[in-house]
N, C-alpha and C positions, 0 to 999 in steps of 0.2 A: 254074737256077731251083729254088727250094726248094719242097717239098711243103707245102701248107697243112694245118695241124692245129689243133684247139682242145682245150685242157686246161682242166679246171674246178677251181678252188680252193673247197673247201667251207668255209662258216662253221662255227664250233664247234657250232652248234645242229643241224647236219646231218652231223656226223662219223659218227653211227650208221649212215649208209648204206654206209660203207666197212667197218664192223666185221666183217661176214661173211667178207670176203676174208682177214682175219687170224686167224680162228678156227682154221683147220687147222694153224697153225704149231706145231711141236713144241718150240719154244724161245722164250725172251724174252717170253712172254705178258704178264708184268706191265708191260713197257715199252709195249706197244700199249694195254693196258687203262687204264694211267695217263692216257693222252691221251684215250681215249674217255670216261673217267669224269670228266674235267676236273680231275684232280689235278696234272697237269703239262702245260705248254704244248706245242703242236705245230701244224704246218700239214699239211694233207692235200690232195693233188692227185689227181684221178681222170679217167678217160677219158670218163665219162658221169655227169653230175651227179645224175641221177634213178635210174639203175640201173648203178652202176659195175661194171666187170669187171676193172679194174686200178687200183692205187693206189700213191702214193708218200707215206709219212708221214715228215715231217722233224721230229725232236725233238732238241733240243740239238745234238749233233754227230754223232749216229747216225741214218741214214736207212734206213727199212724199205720194201722193195718187195714188193707182193703181187698176187695175181690172175694174169691172163693177160698175157703180154708183147705187148701190142697195139702197132702202129706209132706211134701218137700219143704214148704215154707213153715209149716207147723213144727217140723223137726228143727229147722234153722232157729226159730224163735225159742223153742223149748231148750235147745242145747246152749244158746247164747255163746257161741264160740269166741274165745279170747282172741284167736288169731285174726279175726276180722277187724278188731280195734274200734268197735262202735258200741258194744253193749256195756262197756265200762261207764259210759255217760248216761245210761238209762235212768229216767226218773219214773216214767209210767208209759204204758201202752194205751192208745185210744183206738179200739177196734171199730170199724165202720160196719154195722150190721150185727144182729144177734147171733148169726151163725158163727162169726169169729169169736164173739164173747164166749159162747158155749164151748167151742173147740179149745180156746186157750185156757179156760178154767178146767177142762178135762185133762189138759196136758201138763199143767204145772200148778203148784199151790200159790196162786195169785190172790191178792185181796181186791175187793171191788169198792169203788166209790161212785155214787151217782153225781151227775153234773147237770146243772140247770143251764139252759141255753136261751139267751136274750139277744135280740137284734133290734137296731133302730129303724123305724119306718122313715125311709128317705123323703117321704112327702111332708114330714113334720119339721118345723124349725127347731133349733136347739133351745132348751129352756134357758131362761134368763135368771141366773142365780148369782147374786153378788157374794164376794168373799166376806166372811164374818170378822169382826173385831179388828178392822183396819188392815187385814192381811192383803198381800199382793198375790195375784195369780199370774205367773209368768211362764213362758216356754222353757223347757229344759234344754240348756246348752251343755257343752262338754264339762265345764266346771261344776254345774249343778247336777249333772248325771252322777258324778262321783259322790257328791254330797247327798243325793237322794238315796243311793245304795247304802251309804253309811247310816243315814238317819233311819231307814226302814229295817236295818239289821240283816237283811238278806240281799245280796247283789243281783236283784232281778234283771236290771238292765244288762249287766255283764253276762248273766246266764242266758238270757233270751237272744242276745245278739253276738255272743262270744267276746265282744269288746265294746266299750261304751262309745268309742269314736264311730263305729259302724252304726250304732243306734242314732247318733246325732246326724249322721250323713243320710241315712235311709229311713229312719223312723221319726217319731215326734211324740211329745208329751208335755204336760203342764204340772207345775207344782205350786202349792200355796206357801208363801213365806210369811211367817210371823216374825217381823224384824229380819234377822239374818238366818232364822231357823226354819228348816223344812217342817211343815206341819202335815202336808198330805201331797201325794203325787199320783198321777195317772199317766200311763205310758203305753205305747204300742208294743205288743209282743210280736206281732206279725203284721206285715203290710203287703197287700197285693195291689193290683191296678183297680180293684173294685171294692175292697174292704179292708178293715183293720180290726184286730183282736186286741182288747185292752187288758192291762193289769192295773190294779189300784190298791193303794194302802194308805193308811193314816197313822201317824205316830200316836201312841196310846194316849198321851195326855191331851191330844187335840181331837180325840174321837167324839162323835155325837155332838159336834158343835157347828156343822155345816161346811167344814173345809172340803170333805170329799165331794159333796154335791157341787161346790163351786168349781173345783178343778174338772169335774166330769162335764159340766155345762160348757166350759171353755174347750174341752177336747172334742165334744160332739160338734160344736160350732166349727172348729177347724176341720174336722173330718168332712163335714158337709161342704165346706168351701173346696175341698180337694175332690169331691165327688165320691167319697168313700163311705160305705155302710159300716157303722160301728157294731162290733160283736162283743157282748159281755157274757163271759162264762163264769160260773162259780160252783163250788161244791154245794150239793143239795142241802147240806147241814149248815151252810153259812147263811143263816137267816138274815143277818144284817145286810149282807151284800145283795141278797135277793130283794129285800125290802127297798134298798136304795135304787136298784135297777127299775123296780116297778114305780117308785116315786118319781124318778127322772122321766119315765114315760116309755121305757123299752117294752117291746112286745115279746112275750114268752113263746118259744117254739119247742119242738120235741126234745126231751132230755136225752142224755146218753150216758155211757159208762166209761170209766177209766179203770185199768187194771195195773196193779203194781206188785212187785215181789216184796216179801216181808222186809221191813226196815229199808225199803227202797234199794236193796242191794241184790242184783241178780246173781244166781249161781252160775259162774262161767264154766264152760267145758274146756278141756285141753286135749289136743291131739286127735279129736274126732273129725274136725273139718280142716281143710287146707286149701290154700290158694291154688287154682288150676291155671289153665291157659288164659291169656288175654287175647281176644280176637282182634282182627284187623279193624273192626269198627269201634274198638275201645271197651267192649264188654269184658268184664272179668268174671271168671268162673270160680265158684266156691264149692268144693266137693266134699261130701260126707262119705267116709270110707267104711 
């Protein structure tokens, strides 16, 4: 017999109720705020629709867990119900706080990766780093967005923004062109009113030649013009990315952990959870029977 629980999905008009749970996070604040500010789409599930103590924010492929690890939300995450239509896109969980890390590792066979957390000091100017070998550093427009995704081999802009046009309209980035070829690119993964999280990659044959540093300097300069703090996250084993962040002048803050299912494929449950009532305020109930 399964234990009955109810989880509540908030409509975007009530997302603000979950916002205090994410305020203490020492990392990735632009990602949460982009959803709360309506700049990027997301879905939020909570243990209590009116006064939540725990929340799961699902945005693009990264899911953020905050608050107290209560049994109802733990069961919801562990079960990963197919009926909700959100866990199919999961790439990883980012728990806020060690209590959630411990609870989730107890509940499911998840793998752990450490993440380094760098942020730009807003009092500092951007570094002045010219592009190497006669390359041009230019903003990423719609045509270049597709070219960047193809050149890097993984459609990061598509994945982070659901479509490239949305990235061009609400995000920004820079790429280094060697002739007509993309050598390196840096781009916003999430943008809020106060900060921006970046992704960066360089085509293999152009690595270790200064292309990444040149596009990074241009990006930081643009972020400062917009009044945005640049956040640079990377896996703790990505020594080259860490070295570049330090070389550029980023300040290192508290590290954190990401959890992910084996092969990045969650085991979905079937028939345990079902959609319940939708309240007059737009809250949708998800019930575990």
